C-alpha positions as CSV (number, residue, x, y, z in Angstrom):
1,M,34.6,-27.2,-79.5
2,S,36.1,-27.2,-76.1
3,T,35.1,-29.9,-73.0
4,A,34.9,-26.3,-71.1
5,N,32.1,-24.6,-74.1
6,V,30.2,-28.4,-74.5
7,R,30.0,-27.9,-70.2
8,E,28.6,-24.7,-70.7
9,K,25.2,-25.5,-73.0
10,L,24.6,-28.3,-70.5
11,L,22.8,-28.5,-67.3
12,H,23.7,-31.6,-64.1
13,C,20.4,-32.7,-63.6
14,V,19.9,-34.9,-60.5
15,V,16.3,-36.2,-59.4
16,V,16.3,-37.6,-56.2
17,T,14.0,-39.5,-53.9
18,P,13.5,-41.2,-50.5
19,E,15.0,-44.2,-51.9
20,R,17.3,-43.7,-54.6
21,T,18.5,-41.2,-57.2
22,L,16.5,-41.8,-60.4
23,F,19.0,-40.0,-62.6
24,D,21.7,-37.9,-62.2
25,E,23.6,-36.9,-66.0
26,Q,24.2,-34.0,-68.4
27,V,21.6,-32.3,-70.2
28,E,20.2,-29.8,-72.6
29,F,16.8,-28.9,-71.1
30,V,14.6,-29.9,-68.2
31,A,10.9,-28.6,-67.8
32,V,9.6,-29.2,-64.4
33,P,5.2,-29.1,-62.9
34,L,5.9,-26.2,-60.3
35,Y,2.3,-26.1,-58.0
36,D,1.5,-23.1,-60.3
37,G,2.9,-24.1,-64.0
38,E,5.2,-25.5,-65.7
39,L,9.2,-24.2,-65.5
40,G,11.5,-24.8,-68.3
41,I,15.4,-24.4,-67.3
42,L,18.0,-23.9,-69.8
43,P,21.4,-23.6,-69.2
44,G,22.0,-20.2,-67.5
45,H,19.1,-19.9,-65.9
46,S,19.2,-17.5,-62.8
47,P,18.9,-19.8,-59.6
48,L,15.7,-20.3,-57.8
49,I,13.8,-22.8,-55.4
50,G,10.2,-23.9,-56.1
51,R,7.8,-26.0,-55.1
52,L,7.0,-29.0,-57.4
53,G,2.9,-30.5,-57.8
54,H,3.0,-33.6,-59.7
55,G,2.9,-34.0,-63.3
56,E,5.6,-34.7,-65.8
57,L,9.5,-33.6,-65.6
58,R,10.9,-34.0,-68.9
59,T,14.5,-33.4,-70.2
60,R,16.5,-33.5,-73.7
61,S,19.9,-34.7,-74.3
62,S,21.9,-36.1,-77.5
63,S,19.9,-38.8,-76.0
64,G,16.5,-37.6,-76.7
65,V,13.7,-36.6,-74.8
66,H,12.9,-38.1,-71.5
67,H,9.7,-38.3,-69.9
68,Y,8.7,-38.8,-66.2
69,F,6.1,-38.4,-63.2
70,I,6.6,-36.9,-60.2
71,D,4.5,-36.4,-56.9
72,G,5.8,-32.9,-55.9
73,G,8.5,-32.1,-53.5
74,F,11.3,-28.8,-54.5
75,V,13.4,-27.6,-57.4
76,Q,16.6,-26.3,-56.9
77,V,19.0,-24.3,-59.8
78,R,22.1,-22.5,-59.3
79,A,25.1,-22.8,-61.3
80,N,23.9,-25.3,-64.2
81,V,22.5,-27.8,-61.6
82,V,19.3,-28.9,-61.3
83,T,18.0,-31.1,-58.4
84,V,14.8,-32.5,-57.7
85,L,14.1,-33.7,-54.9
86,T,10.3,-35.7,-54.5
87,S,8.6,-38.9,-53.3
88,R,8.4,-40.3,-56.2
89,A,9.5,-40.2,-59.5
90,I,8.9,-42.7,-62.1
91,P,10.3,-43.1,-65.9
92,A,7.4,-42.3,-68.2
93,A,7.6,-46.8,-69.9
94,K,6.9,-48.1,-66.4
95,L,3.9,-46.5,-65.5
96,E,0.8,-48.6,-66.5
97,R,-1.5,-47.5,-69.1
98,I,-4.1,-50.5,-68.1
99,A,-3.8,-49.7,-64.6
100,L,-3.7,-45.7,-64.2
101,E,-7.3,-46.0,-66.2
102,R,-8.9,-48.8,-63.6
103,D,-6.9,-46.9,-60.5
104,L,-8.9,-43.3,-61.9
105,E,-12.4,-45.7,-62.5
106,S,-12.1,-47.1,-59.3
107,L,-11.4,-43.8,-57.7
108,R,-14.6,-41.9,-60.2
109,N,-16.8,-44.8,-58.3
110,R,-15.1,-44.9,-54.8
111,P,-18.0,-43.1,-52.3
112,T,-16.8,-40.3,-50.2
113,D,-17.8,-41.4,-46.9
114,S,-15.2,-44.1,-44.5
115,G,-12.0,-41.7,-44.2
116,F,-12.3,-40.8,-47.5
117,S,-12.9,-36.9,-48.0
118,Q,-14.0,-35.3,-51.4
119,E,-10.6,-33.2,-51.2
120,D,-8.6,-36.5,-51.2
121,K,-10.9,-37.7,-54.2
122,T,-9.6,-34.5,-56.3
123,R,-6.3,-35.0,-55.8
124,A,-5.8,-38.5,-56.2
125,A,-8.0,-38.2,-59.2
126,K,-5.3,-35.8,-60.8
127,R,-2.2,-37.6,-59.4
128,A,-4.0,-40.7,-62.1
129,R,-4.7,-38.5,-64.4
130,A,-1.0,-36.3,-64.8
131,Q,-0.3,-39.9,-64.8
132,L,-2.0,-40.7,-67.3
133,R,-1.0,-37.8,-69.1
134,V,3.1,-38.9,-68.6
135,A,2.7,-42.6,-69.8
136,S,0.9,-41.4,-73.4
137,K,4.7,-39.9,-73.4
138,A,5.9,-43.5,-73.7
């Protein structure tokens, strides 16, 4: 198989945060957590721009499946290039399960007064649970 044929069967995936480019590689498949569900992307996918929620970004390549926690942002798919712009992206292996469980427990016990609304508490708990799910994949 020629190099051109191999490239046609791959996606170029770039994950960018305000601090750095976390990921910039050729992959076979990408799954992103959209605001309203998960989206799987294969080579040849139609162009799109989507709003991301917090959850698992998953990539598959010849080196295996890799898992990351991402915290919202946007995804663009165009000409076999998947660009993820997010405020935070963390490899699953760097998520500390014990610390996340402790944070989730303190959120459960935290009162909703003193400028921390029930909505803020619910959002933070959802984010912590999403991080725990991604951490379990490491």
